[in-house]
CHARMM internal coordinates of N, CA and C (Angstrom, degrees):
IC EDIT
DIST 1 N 1 CA 1.4696
DIST 1 CA 1 C 1.5124
ANGL 1 N 1 CA 1 C 107.67
DIST 1 C 2 N 1.3591
ANGL 1 CA 1 C 2 N 109.55
DIHE 1 N 1 CA 1 C 2 N 137.95
DIST 2 N 2 CA 1.5362
ANGL 1 C 2 N 2 CA 119.58
DIHE 1 CA 1 C 2 N 2 CA -172.40
DIST 2 CA 2 C 1.5687
ANGL 2 N 2 CA 2 C 103.35
DIHE 1 C 2 N 2 CA 2 C -82.84
DIST 2 C 3 N 1.3021
ANGL 2 CA 2 C 3 N 115.30
DIHE 2 N 2 CA 2 C 3 N 154.13
DIST 3 N 3 CA 1.4782
ANGL 2 C 3 N 3 CA 126.27
DIHE 2 CA 2 C 3 N 3 CA 171.54
DIST 3 CA 3 C 1.5420
ANGL 3 N 3 CA 3 C 111.55
DIHE 2 C 3 N 3 CA 3 C -48.27
DIST 3 C 4 N 1.2894
ANGL 3 CA 3 C 4 N 117.45
DIHE 3 N 3 CA 3 C 4 N -43.92
DIST 4 N 4 CA 1.5485
ANGL 3 C 4 N 4 CA 122.25
DIHE 3 CA 3 C 4 N 4 CA 175.54
DIST 4 CA 4 C 1.4699
ANGL 4 N 4 CA 4 C 112.01
DIHE 3 C 4 N 4 CA 4 C -62.29
DIST 4 C 5 N 1.2463
ANGL 4 CA 4 C 5 N 117.28
DIHE 4 N 4 CA 4 C 5 N -47.69
DIST 5 N 5 CA 1.5152
ANGL 4 C 5 N 5 CA 118.45
DIHE 4 CA 4 C 5 N 5 CA -172.85
DIST 5 CA 5 C 1.5883
ANGL 5 N 5 CA 5 C 105.10
DIHE 4 C 5 N 5 CA 5 C -70.17
DIST 5 C 6 N 1.3771
ANGL 5 CA 5 C 6 N 116.20
DIHE 5 N 5 CA 5 C 6 N -39.33
DIST 6 N 6 CA 1.4730
ANGL 5 C 6 N 6 CA 118.00
DIHE 5 CA 5 C 6 N 6 CA 177.54
DIST 6 CA 6 C 1.6039
ANGL 6 N 6 CA 6 C 110.12
DIHE 5 C 6 N 6 CA 6 C -62.37
DIST 6 C 7 N 1.2772
ANGL 6 CA 6 C 7 N 120.20
DIHE 6 N 6 CA 6 C 7 N -31.51
DIST 7 N 7 CA 1.3659
ANGL 6 C 7 N 7 CA 116.76
DIHE 6 CA 6 C 7 N 7 CA 179.53
DIST 7 CA 7 C 1.4886
ANGL 7 N 7 CA 7 C 114.39
DIHE 6 C 7 N 7 CA 7 C -81.79
DIST 7 C 8 N 1.3137
ANGL 7 CA 7 C 8 N 116.71
DIHE 7 N 7 CA 7 C 8 N -31.19
DIST 8 N 8 CA 1.4188
ANGL 7 C 8 N 8 CA 117.38
DIHE 7 CA 7 C 8 N 8 CA 171.08
DIST 8 CA 8 C 1.4803
ANGL 8 N 8 CA 8 C 114.78
DIHE 7 C 8 N 8 CA 8 C -66.79
DIST 8 C 9 N 1.3782
ANGL 8 CA 8 C 9 N 116.54
DIHE 8 N 8 CA 8 C 9 N -37.66
DIST 9 N 9 CA 1.4422
ANGL 8 C 9 N 9 CA 114.83
DIHE 8 CA 8 C 9 N 9 CA 175.72
DIST 9 CA 9 C 1.4652
ANGL 9 N 9 CA 9 C 114.81
DIHE 8 C 9 N 9 CA 9 C -70.75
DIST 9 C 10 N 1.4051
ANGL 9 CA 9 C 10 N 123.22
DIHE 9 N 9 CA 9 C 10 N -26.72
DIST 10 N 10 CA 1.3468
ANGL 9 C 10 N 10 CA 124.64
DIHE 9 CA 9 C 10 N 10 CA 177.48
DIST 10 CA 10 C 1.5728
ANGL 10 N 10 CA 10 C 109.29
DIHE 9 C 10 N 10 CA 10 C -70.33
DIST 10 C 11 N 1.2929
ANGL 10 CA 10 C 11 N 119.06
DIHE 10 N 10 CA 10 C 11 N -34.56
DIST 11 N 11 CA 1.4514
ANGL 10 C 11 N 11 CA 120.50
DIHE 10 CA 10 C 11 N 11 CA 177.03
DIST 11 CA 11 C 1.6304
ANGL 11 N 11 CA 11 C 111.74
DIHE 10 C 11 N 11 CA 11 C -83.29
DIST 11 C 12 N 1.1816
ANGL 11 CA 11 C 12 N 117.90
DIHE 11 N 11 CA 11 C 12 N 4.68
DIST 12 N 12 CA 1.5323
ANGL 11 C 12 N 12 CA 121.39
DIHE 11 CA 11 C 12 N 12 CA -176.69
DIST 12 CA 12 C 1.4969
ANGL 12 N 12 CA 12 C 117.58
DIHE 11 C 12 N 12 CA 12 C 66.57
DIST 12 C 13 N 1.4166
ANGL 12 CA 12 C 13 N 113.30
DIHE 12 N 12 CA 12 C 13 N 27.87
DIST 13 N 13 CA 1.3543
ANGL 12 C 13 N 13 CA 116.11
DIHE 12 CA 12 C 13 N 13 CA 170.97
DIST 13 CA 13 C 1.5479
ANGL 13 N 13 CA 13 C 120.54
DIHE 12 C 13 N 13 CA 13 C -81.85
DIST 13 C 14 N 1.2731
ANGL 13 CA 13 C 14 N 115.09
DIHE 13 N 13 CA 13 C 14 N -21.25
DIST 14 N 14 CA 1.3820
ANGL 13 C 14 N 14 CA 126.50
DIHE 13 CA 13 C 14 N 14 CA 177.01
DIST 14 CA 14 C 1.6441
ANGL 14 N 14 CA 14 C 111.36
DIHE 13 C 14 N 14 CA 14 C -128.23
DIST 14 C 15 N 1.3367
ANGL 14 CA 14 C 15 N 108.14
DIHE 14 N 14 CA 14 C 15 N 141.10
DIST 15 N 15 CA 1.4966
ANGL 14 C 15 N 15 CA 113.55
DIHE 14 CA 14 C 15 N 15 CA 173.94
DIST 15 CA 15 C 1.4801
ANGL 15 N 15 CA 15 C 108.19
DIHE 14 C 15 N 15 CA 15 C -129.62
DIST 15 C 16 N 1.3236
ANGL 15 CA 15 C 16 N 115.79
DIHE 15 N 15 CA 15 C 16 N 156.52
DIST 16 N 16 CA 1.4676
ANGL 15 C 16 N 16 CA 122.80
DIHE 15 CA 15 C 16 N 16 CA -178.85
DIST 16 CA 16 C 1.4903
ANGL 16 N 16 CA 16 C 100.44
DIHE 15 C 16 N 16 CA 16 C -77.99
DIST 16 C 17 N 1.3737
ANGL 16 CA 16 C 17 N 113.81
DIHE 16 N 16 CA 16 C 17 N 142.30
DIST 17 N 17 CA 1.4465
ANGL 16 C 17 N 17 CA 124.68
DIHE 16 CA 16 C 17 N 17 CA 173.19
DIST 17 CA 17 C 1.5045
ANGL 17 N 17 CA 17 C 115.47
DIHE 16 C 17 N 17 CA 17 C 66.74
DIST 17 C 18 N 1.2193
ANGL 17 CA 17 C 18 N 121.25
DIHE 17 N 17 CA 17 C 18 N 13.96
DIST 18 N 18 CA 1.5200
ANGL 17 C 18 N 18 CA 126.56
DIHE 17 CA 17 C 18 N 18 CA 178.33
DIST 18 CA 18 C 1.4625
ANGL 18 N 18 CA 18 C 109.99
DIHE 17 C 18 N 18 CA 18 C -68.90
DIST 18 C 19 N 1.3131
ANGL 18 CA 18 C 19 N 114.63
DIHE 18 N 18 CA 18 C 19 N 157.64
DIST 19 N 19 CA 1.4988
ANGL 18 C 19 N 19 CA 123.88
DIHE 18 CA 18 C 19 N 19 CA 172.38
DIST 19 CA 19 C 1.5137
ANGL 19 N 19 CA 19 C 112.31
DIHE 18 C 19 N 19 CA 19 C -80.80
DIST 19 C 20 N 1.2814
ANGL 19 CA 19 C 20 N 124.94
DIHE 19 N 19 CA 19 C 20 N 135.61
DIST 20 N 20 CA 1.3396
ANGL 19 C 20 N 20 CA 124.76
DIHE 19 CA 19 C 20 N 20 CA 176.40
DIST 20 CA 20 C 1.5176
ANGL 20 N 20 CA 20 C 108.19
DIHE 19 C 20 N 20 CA 20 C -102.67
DIST 20 C 21 N 1.3617
ANGL 20 CA 20 C 21 N 111.62
DIHE 20 N 20 CA 20 C 21 N 136.17
DIST 21 N 21 CA 1.4313
ANGL 20 C 21 N 21 CA 114.92
DIHE 20 CA 20 C 21 N 21 CA -179.20
DIST 21 CA 21 C 1.4825
ANGL 21 N 21 CA 21 C 109.27
DIHE 20 C 21 N 21 CA 21 C -78.51
DIST 21 C 22 N 1.3503
ANGL 21 CA 21 C 22 N 115.91
DIHE 21 N 21 CA 21 C 22 N 142.00
DIST 22 N 22 CA 1.5007
ANGL 21 C 22 N 22 CA 122.53
DIHE 21 CA 21 C 22 N 22 CA -174.26
DIST 22 CA 22 C 1.5087
ANGL 22 N 22 CA 22 C 107.34
DIHE 21 C 22 N 22 CA 22 C -116.59
DIST 22 C 23 N 1.3352
ANGL 22 CA 22 C 23 N 122.62
DIHE 22 N 22 CA 22 C 23 N -8.63
DIST 23 N 23 CA 1.4103
ANGL 22 C 23 N 23 CA 125.00
DIHE 22 CA 22 C 23 N 23 CA 177.31
DIST 23 CA 23 C 1.5297
ANGL 23 N 23 CA 23 C 110.48
DIHE 22 C 23 N 23 CA 23 C -82.33
DIST 23 C 24 N 1.4124
ANGL 23 CA 23 C 24 N 112.94
DIHE 23 N 23 CA 23 C 24 N 152.13
DIST 24 N 24 CA 1.3229
ANGL 23 C 24 N 24 CA 112.46
DIHE 23 CA 23 C 24 N 24 CA -177.18
DIST 24 CA 24 C 1.5532
ANGL 24 N 24 CA 24 C 113.49
DIHE 23 C 24 N 24 CA 24 C -113.47
DIST 24 C 25 N 1.2500
ANGL 24 CA 24 C 25 N 114.25
DIHE 24 N 24 CA 24 C 25 N 22.32
DIST 25 N 25 CA 1.5452
ANGL 24 C 25 N 25 CA 125.53
DIHE 24 CA 24 C 25 N 25 CA -175.24
DIST 25 CA 25 C 1.4709
ANGL 25 N 25 CA 25 C 107.11
DIHE 24 C 25 N 25 CA 25 C -62.03
DIST 25 C 26 N 1.4176
ANGL 25 CA 25 C 26 N 125.75
DIHE 25 N 25 CA 25 C 26 N -48.70
DIST 26 N 26 CA 1.4080
ANGL 25 C 26 N 26 CA 129.51
DIHE 25 CA 25 C 26 N 26 CA -176.13
DIST 26 CA 26 C 1.5036
ANGL 26 N 26 CA 26 C 108.61
DIHE 25 C 26 N 26 CA 26 C -64.08
DIST 26 C 27 N 1.3777
ANGL 26 CA 26 C 27 N 116.56
DIHE 26 N 26 CA 26 C 27 N -43.35
DIST 27 N 27 CA 1.4558
ANGL 26 C 27 N 27 CA 119.66
DIHE 26 CA 26 C 27 N 27 CA -177.29
DIST 27 CA 27 C 1.5084
ANGL 27 N 27 CA 27 C 111.92
DIHE 26 C 27 N 27 CA 27 C -69.70
DIST 27 C 28 N 1.3631
ANGL 27 CA 27 C 28 N 118.44
DIHE 27 N 27 CA 27 C 28 N -34.90
DIST 28 N 28 CA 1.4767
ANGL 27 C 28 N 28 CA 122.90
DIHE 27 CA 27 C 28 N 28 CA 179.50
DIST 28 CA 28 C 1.5034
ANGL 28 N 28 CA 28 C 106.56
DIHE 27 C 28 N 28 CA 28 C -67.76
DIST 28 C 29 N 1.2880
ANGL 28 CA 28 C 29 N 114.09
DIHE 28 N 28 CA 28 C 29 N -42.44
DIST 29 N 29 CA 1.5320
ANGL 28 C 29 N 29 CA 115.04
DIHE 28 CA 28 C 29 N 29 CA -177.95
DIST 29 CA 29 C 1.4948
ANGL 29 N 29 CA 29 C 111.82
DIHE 28 C 29 N 29 CA 29 C -62.31
DIST 29 C 30 N 1.3689
ANGL 29 CA 29 C 30 N 114.36
DIHE 29 N 29 CA 29 C 30 N -46.07
DIST 30 N 30 CA 1.5102
ANGL 29 C 30 N 30 CA 119.21
DIHE 29 CA 29 C 30 N 30 CA 178.05
DIST 30 CA 30 C 1.5255
ANGL 30 N 30 CA 30 C 107.76
DIHE 29 C 30 N 30 CA 30 C -56.38
DIST 30 C 31 N 1.2199
ANGL 30 CA 30 C 31 N 121.48
DIHE 30 N 30 CA 30 C 31 N -47.23
DIST 31 N 31 CA 1.4236
ANGL 30 C 31 N 31 CA 127.59
DIHE 30 CA 30 C 31 N 31 CA -172.22
DIST 31 CA 31 C 1.6772
ANGL 31 N 31 CA 31 C 103.11
DIHE 30 C 31 N 31 CA 31 C -64.39
DIST 31 C 32 N 1.2280
ANGL 31 CA 31 C 32 N 116.20
DIHE 31 N 31 CA 31 C 32 N -49.13
DIST 32 N 32 CA 1.5457
ANGL 31 C 32 N 32 CA 119.34
DIHE 31 CA 31 C 32 N 32 CA -179.65
DIST 32 CA 32 C 1.5000
ANGL 32 N 32 CA 32 C 107.60
DIHE 31 C 32 N 32 CA 32 C -56.53
DIST 32 C 33 N 1.3284
ANGL 32 CA 32 C 33 N 119.00
DIHE 32 N 32 CA 32 C 33 N -47.32
DIST 33 N 33 CA 1.4744
ANGL 32 C 33 N 33 CA 118.67
DIHE 32 CA 32 C 33 N 33 CA 179.91
DIST 33 CA 33 C 1.4328
ANGL 33 N 33 CA 33 C 112.61
DIHE 32 C 33 N 33 CA 33 C -61.46
DIST 33 C 34 N 1.3625
ANGL 33 CA 33 C 34 N 120.41
DIHE 33 N 33 CA 33 C 34 N -40.54
DIST 34 N 34 CA 1.4637
ANGL 33 C 34 N 34 CA 117.57
DIHE 33 CA 33 C 34 N 34 CA 178.58
DIST 34 CA 34 C 1.4673
ANGL 34 N 34 CA 34 C 112.59
DIHE 33 C 34 N 34 CA 34 C -70.14
DIST 34 C 35 N 1.2744
ANGL 34 CA 34 C 35 N 119.86
DIHE 34 N 34 CA 34 C 35 N -28.16
DIST 35 N 35 CA 1.5519
ANGL 34 C 35 N 35 CA 124.84
DIHE 34 CA 34 C 35 N 35 CA -179.42
DIST 35 CA 35 C 1.5541
ANGL 35 N 35 CA 35 C 103.47
DIHE 34 C 35 N 35 CA 35 C -67.75
DIST 35 C 36 N 1.2689
ANGL 35 CA 35 C 36 N 115.16
DIHE 35 N 35 CA 35 C 36 N -46.32
DIST 36 N 36 CA 1.5051
ANGL 35 C 36 N 36 CA 115.43
DIHE 35 CA 35 C 36 N 36 CA -177.57
DIST 36 CA 36 C 1.4706
ANGL 36 N 36 CA 36 C 113.21
DIHE 35 C 36 N 36 CA 36 C -65.72
DIST 36 C 37 N 1.3709
ANGL 36 CA 36 C 37 N 118.34
DIHE 36 N 36 CA 36 C 37 N -37.71
DIST 37 N 37 CA 1.4699
ANGL 36 C 37 N 37 CA 121.81
DIHE 36 CA 36 C 37 N 37 CA 178.65
DIST 37 CA 37 C 1.5259
ANGL 37 N 37 CA 37 C 108.55
DIHE 36 C 37 N 37 CA 37 C -64.48
DIST 37 C 38 N 1.4085
ANGL 37 CA 37 C 38 N 114.60
DIHE 37 N 37 CA 37 C 38 N -41.23
DIST 38 N 38 CA 1.5011
ANGL 37 C 38 N 38 CA 116.32
DIHE 37 CA 37 C 38 N 38 CA -177.50
DIST 38 CA 38 C 1.6112
ANGL 38 N 38 CA 38 C 109.94
DIHE 37 C 38 N 38 CA 38 C -65.32
DIST 38 C 39 N 1.4099
ANGL 38 CA 38 C 39 N 109.61
DIHE 38 N 38 CA 38 C 39 N -38.79
DIST 39 N 39 CA 1.5687
ANGL 38 C 39 N 39 CA 113.37
DIHE 38 CA 38 C 39 N 39 CA 178.71
DIST 39 CA 39 C 1.5012
ANGL 39 N 39 CA 39 C 111.70
DIHE 38 C 39 N 39 CA 39 C -61.06
DIST 39 C 40 N 1.3229
ANGL 39 CA 39 C 40 N 116.68
DIHE 39 N 39 CA 39 C 40 N -41.69
DIST 40 N 40 CA 1.4990
ANGL 39 C 40 N 40 CA 120.62
DIHE 39 CA 39 C 40 N 40 CA 179.50
DIST 40 CA 40 C 1.5219
ANGL 40 N 40 CA 40 C 109.19
DIHE 39 C 40 N 40 CA 40 C -63.06
DIST 40 C 41 N 1.3425
ANGL 40 CA 40 C 41 N 113.61
DIHE 40 N 40 CA 40 C 41 N -45.78
DIST 41 N 41 CA 1.5545
ANGL 40 C 41 N 41 CA 112.99
DIHE 40 CA 40 C 41 N 41 CA 179.86
DIST 41 CA 41 C 1.5464
ANGL 41 N 41 CA 41 C 113.10
DIHE 40 C 41 N 41 CA 41 C -64.70
DIST 41 C 42 N 1.3901
ANGL 41 CA 41 C 42 N 120.35
DIHE 41 N 41 CA 41 C 42 N -41.81
DIST 42 N 42 CA 1.4138
ANGL 41 C 42 N 42 CA 119.14
DIHE 41 CA 41 C 42 N 42 CA 178.21
DIST 42 CA 42 C 1.5708
ANGL 42 N 42 CA 42 C 110.35
DIHE 41 C 42 N 42 CA 42 C -68.74
DIST 42 C 43 N 1.2888
ANGL 42 CA 42 C 43 N 116.97
DIHE 42 N 42 CA 42 C 43 N -32.28
DIST 43 N 43 CA 1.5160
ANGL 42 C 43 N 43 CA 113.41
DIHE 42 CA 42 C 43 N 43 CA 168.76
DIST 43 CA 43 C 1.3804
ANGL 43 N 43 CA 43 C 120.77
DIHE 42 C 43 N 43 CA 43 C -61.16
DIST 43 C 44 N 1.2807
ANGL 43 CA 43 C 44 N 115.81
DIHE 43 N 43 CA 43 C 44 N -40.71
DIST 44 N 44 CA 1.4571
ANGL 43 C 44 N 44 CA 120.28
DIHE 43 CA 43 C 44 N 44 CA 178.94
DIST 44 CA 44 C 1.5144
ANGL 44 N 44 CA 44 C 109.41
DIHE 43 C 44 N 44 CA 44 C -71.64
DIST 44 C 45 N 1.2565
ANGL 44 CA 44 C 45 N 119.71
DIHE 44 N 44 CA 44 C 45 N -35.16
DIST 45 N 45 CA 1.5920
ANGL 44 C 45 N 45 CA 118.93
DIHE 44 CA 44 C 45 N 45 CA 177.72
DIST 45 CA 45 C 1.5172
ANGL 45 N 45 CA 45 C 106.12
DIHE 44 C 45 N 45 CA 45 C -68.00
DIST 45 C 46 N 1.2906
ANGL 45 CA 45 C 46 N 116.69
DIHE 45 N 45 CA 45 C 46 N -43.05
DIST 46 N 46 CA 1.4822
ANGL 45 C 46 N 46 CA 115.55
DIHE 45 CA 45 C 46 N 46 CA -175.35
DIST 46 CA 46 C 1.6228
ANGL 46 N 46 CA 46 C 110.72
DIHE 45 C 46 N 46 CA 46 C -64.30
DIST 46 C 47 N 1.2661
ANGL 46 CA 46 C 47 N 114.54
DIHE 46 N 46 CA 46 C 47 N -35.78
DIST 47 N 47 CA 1.5112
ANGL 46 C 47 N 47 CA 123.77
DIHE 46 CA 46 C 47 N 47 CA -175.49
DIST 47 CA 47 C 1.6330
ANGL 47 N 47 CA 47 C 102.35
DIHE 46 C 47 N 47 CA 47 C -70.96
DIST 47 C 48 N 1.3227
ANGL 47 CA 47 C 48 N 118.60
DIHE 47 N 47 CA 47 C 48 N -45.89
DIST 48 N 48 CA 1.4687
ANGL 47 C 48 N 48 CA 121.67
DIHE 47 CA 47 C 48 N 48 CA 176.96
DIST 48 CA 48 C 1.5066
ANGL 48 N 48 CA 48 C 110.83
DIHE 47 C 48 N 48 CA 48 C -56.17
DIST 48 C 49 N 1.2458
ANGL 48 CA 48 C 49 N 113.65
DIHE 48 N 48 CA 48 C 49 N -46.79
DIST 49 N 49 CA 1.5962
ANGL 48 C 49 N 49 CA 118.87
DIHE 48 CA 48 C 49 N 49 CA 178.42
DIST 49 CA 49 C 1.4533
ANGL 49 N 49 CA 49 C 113.76
DIHE 48 C 49 N 49 CA 49 C -56.31
DIST 49 C 50 N 1.3503
ANGL 49 CA 49 C 50 N 114.01
DIHE 49 N 49 CA 49 C 50 N -45.83
DIST 50 N 50 CA 1.4590
ANGL 49 C 50 N 50 CA 118.75
DIHE 49 CA 49 C 50 N 50 CA 179.71
DIST 50 CA 50 C 1.5072
ANGL 50 N 50 CA 50 C 114.12
DIHE 49 C 50 N 50 CA 50 C -71.01
DIST 50 C 51 N 1.2999
ANGL 50 CA 50 C 51 N 115.66
DIHE 50 N 50 CA 50 C 51 N -32.08
DIST 51 N 51 CA 1.5837
ANGL 50 C 51 N 51 CA 118.95
DIHE 50 CA 50 C 51 N 51 CA 172.50
DIST 51 CA 51 C 1.5201
ANGL 51 N 51 CA 51 C 105.98
DIHE 50 C 51 N 51 CA 51 C -70.12
DIST 51 C 52 N 1.3534
ANGL 51 CA 51 C 52 N 124.23
DIHE 51 N 51 CA 51 C 52 N -45.40
DIST 52 N 52 CA 1.4950
ANGL 51 C 52 N 52 CA 116.64
DIHE 51 CA 51 C 52 N 52 CA 176.23
DIST 52 CA 52 C 1.4101
ANGL 52 N 52 CA 52 C 114.72
DIHE 51 C 52 N 52 CA 52 C -63.12
DIST 52 C 53 N 1.2893
ANGL 52 CA 52 C 53 N 123.32
DIHE 52 N 52 CA 52 C 53 N -20.94
DIST 53 N 53 CA 1.3953
ANGL 52 C 53 N 53 CA 124.68
DIHE 52 CA 52 C 53 N 53 CA 179.26
DIST 53 CA 53 C 1.5062
ANGL 53 N 53 CA 53 C 108.35
DIHE 52 C 53 N 53 CA 53 C -75.56
DIST 53 C 54 N 1.3411
ANGL 53 CA 53 C 54 N 118.39
DIHE 53 N 53 CA 53 C 54 N -40.15
DIST 54 N 54 CA 1.4790
ANGL 53 C 54 N 54 CA 121.56
DIHE 53 CA 53 C 54 N 54 CA -173.47
DIST 54 CA 54 C 1.5186
ANGL 54 N 54 CA 54 C 118.35
DIHE 53 C 54 N 54 CA 54 C -96.86
DIST 54 C 55 N 1.3724
ANGL 54 CA 54 C 55 N 112.46
DIHE 54 N 54 CA 54 C 55 N -25.07
DIST 55 N 55 CA 1.5310
ANGL 54 C 55 N 55 CA 116.24
DIHE 54 CA 54 C 55 N 55 CA -171.41
DIST 55 CA 55 C 1.6111
ANGL 55 N 55 CA 55 C 101.00
DIHE 54 C 55 N 55 CA 55 C -150.64
DIST 55 C 56 N 1.3185
ANGL 55 CA 55 C 56 N 116.65
DIHE 55 N 55 CA 55 C 56 N 63.12
DIST 56 N 56 CA 1.4970
ANGL 55 C 56 N 56 CA 114.67
DIHE 55 CA 55 C 56 N 56 CA 178.43
DIST 56 CA 56 C 1.4802
ANGL 56 N 56 CA 56 C 114.13
DIHE 55 C 56 N 56 CA 56 C -66.66
DIST 56 C 57 N 1.3460
ANGL 56 CA 56 C 57 N 119.35
DIHE 56 N 56 CA 56 C 57 N -34.56
DIST 57 N 57 CA 1.5514
ANGL 56 C 57 N 57 CA 119.12
DIHE 56 CA 56 C 57 N 57 CA -178.65
DIST 57 CA 57 C 1.5134
ANGL 57 N 57 CA 57 C 104.65
DIHE 56 C 57 N 57 CA 57 C -64.22
DIST 57 C 58 N 1.2560
ANGL 57 CA 57 C 58 N 122.29
DIHE 57 N 57 CA 57 C 58 N -44.44
DIST 58 N 58 CA 1.4694
ANGL 57 C 58 N 58 CA 126.34
DIHE 57 CA 57 C 58 N 58 CA -174.36
DIST 58 CA 58 C 1.5358
ANGL 58 N 58 CA 58 C 110.22
DIHE 57 C 58 N 58 CA 58 C -61.58
DIST 58 C 59 N 1.3565
ANGL 58 CA 58 C 59 N 117.34
DIHE 58 N 58 CA 58 C 59 N -43.71
DIST 59 N 59 CA 1.4162
ANGL 58 C 59 N 59 CA 120.92
DIHE 58 CA 58 C 59 N 59 CA -177.09
DIST 59 CA 59 C 1.4366
ANGL 59 N 59 CA 59 C 109.26
DIHE 58 C 59 N 59 CA 59 C -72.49
DIST 59 C 60 N 1.4084
ANGL 59 CA 59 C 60 N 122.41
DIHE 59 N 59 CA 59 C 60 N -36.11
DIST 60 N 60 CA 1.4758
ANGL 59 C 60 N 60 CA 123.72
DIHE 59 CA 59 C 60 N 60 CA 172.85
DIST 60 CA 60 C 1.4947
ANGL 60 N 60 CA 60 C 112.58
DIHE 59 C 60 N 60 CA 60 C -63.23
DIST 60 C 61 N 1.3428
ANGL 60 CA 60 C 61 N 119.29
DIHE 60 N 60 CA 60 C 61 N -33.66
DIST 61 N 61 CA 1.4313
ANGL 60 C 61 N 61 CA 122.08
DIHE 60 CA 60 C 61 N 61 CA -179.76
DIST 61 CA 61 C 1.5552
ANGL 61 N 61 CA 61 C 112.37
DIHE 60 C 61 N 61 CA 61 C -74.65
DIST 61 C 62 N 1.3629
ANGL 61 CA 61 C 62 N 113.09
DIHE 61 N 61 CA 61 C 62 N -20.95
DIST 62 N 62 CA 1.5370
ANGL 61 C 62 N 62 CA 112.33
DIHE 61 CA 61 C 62 N 62 CA -178.78
DIST 62 CA 62 C 1.5373
ANGL 62 N 62 CA 62 C 109.89
DIHE 61 C 62 N 62 CA 62 C -90.65
DIST 62 C 63 N 1.3068
ANGL 62 CA 62 C 63 N 119.30
DIHE 62 N 62 CA 62 C 63 N -19.42
DIST 63 N 63 CA 1.4417
ANGL 62 C 63 N 63 CA 123.05
DIHE 62 CA 62 C 63 N 63 CA 178.00
DIST 63 CA 63 C 1.5402
ANGL 63 N 63 CA 63 C 116.26
DIHE 62 C 63 N 63 CA 63 C -59.70
DIST 63 C 64 N 1.2929
ANGL 63 CA 63 C 64 N 114.85
DIHE 63 N 63 CA 63 C 64 N 134.73
DIST 64 N 64 CA 1.4983
ANGL 63 C 64 N 64 CA 112.27
DIHE 63 CA 63 C 64 N 64 CA 172.87
DIST 64 CA 64 C 1.5366
ANGL 64 N 64 CA 64 C 114.65
DIHE 63 C 64 N 64 CA 64 C -64.74
DIST 64 C 65 N 1.3759
ANGL 64 CA 64 C 65 N 114.85
DIHE 64 N 64 CA 64 C 65 N 156.55
DIST 65 N 65 CA 1.4491
ANGL 64 C 65 N 65 CA 116.68
DIHE 64 CA 64 C 65 N 65 CA 177.02
DIST 65 CA 65 C 1.5590
ANGL 65 N 65 CA 65 C 113.21
DIHE 64 C 65 N 65 CA 65 C -57.59
DIST 65 C 66 N 1.3183
ANGL 65 CA 65 C 66 N 120.39
DIHE 65 N 65 CA 65 C 66 N 132.89
DIST 66 N 66 CA 1.4255
ANGL 65 C 66 N 66 CA 119.95
DIHE 65 CA 65 C 66 N 66 CA 175.80
DIST 66 CA 66 C 1.5081
ANGL 66 N 66 CA 66 C 114.46
DIHE 65 C 66 N 66 CA 66 C 92.01
DIST 66 C 67 N 1.3518
ANGL 66 CA 66 C 67 N 116.77
DIHE 66 N 66 CA 66 C 67 N -2.37
DIST 67 N 67 CA 1.5291
ANGL 66 C 67 N 67 CA 124.69
DIHE 66 CA 66 C 67 N 67 CA -175.44
DIST 67 CA 67 C 1.6195
ANGL 67 N 67 CA 67 C 103.23
DIHE 66 C 67 N 67 CA 67 C -71.22
DIST 67 C 68 N 1.2323
ANGL 67 CA 67 C 68 N 122.74
DIHE 67 N 67 CA 67 C 68 N -42.53
DIST 68 N 68 CA 1.3720
ANGL 67 C 68 N 68 CA 120.21
DIHE 67 CA 67 C 68 N 68 CA -173.18
DIST 68 CA 68 C 1.4679
ANGL 68 N 68 CA 68 C 110.62
DIHE 67 C 68 N 68 CA 68 C -74.48
DIST 68 C 69 N 1.3506
ANGL 68 CA 68 C 69 N 125.64
DIHE 68 N 68 CA 68 C 69 N -21.45
DIST 69 N 69 CA 1.4152
ANGL 68 C 69 N 69 CA 122.13
DIHE 68 CA 68 C 69 N 69 CA 179.06
DIST 69 CA 69 C 1.5068
ANGL 69 N 69 CA 69 C 110.02
DIHE 68 C 69 N 69 CA 69 C -83.36
DIST 69 C 70 N 1.4294
ANGL 69 CA 69 C 70 N 121.79
DIHE 69 N 69 CA 69 C 70 N -11.87
DIST 70 N 70 CA 1.4257
ANGL 69 C 70 N 70 CA 120.85
DIHE 69 CA 69 C 70 N 70 CA 174.50
DIST 70 CA 70 C 1.4339
ANGL 70 N 70 CA 70 C 102.19
DIHE 69 C 70 N 70 CA 70 C -84.39
END
COOR INIT
IC SEED 1 N 1 CA 1 C
IC BUILD
């Protein structure tokens, strides 16, 4: 037994004789969720860039103190 398998067994992540899932539904759902989060983040970034081009002074006035340093 390898150290990785031993560590996983000790944490209860692996069991002897267990059934392995063969469906991809949970994996596809997780990927879909991450894709949607990425889309929202990219949309917000694109919107902010357009606002900065057109109304930079307004955007800077709306930002909380210390935001630019982050």
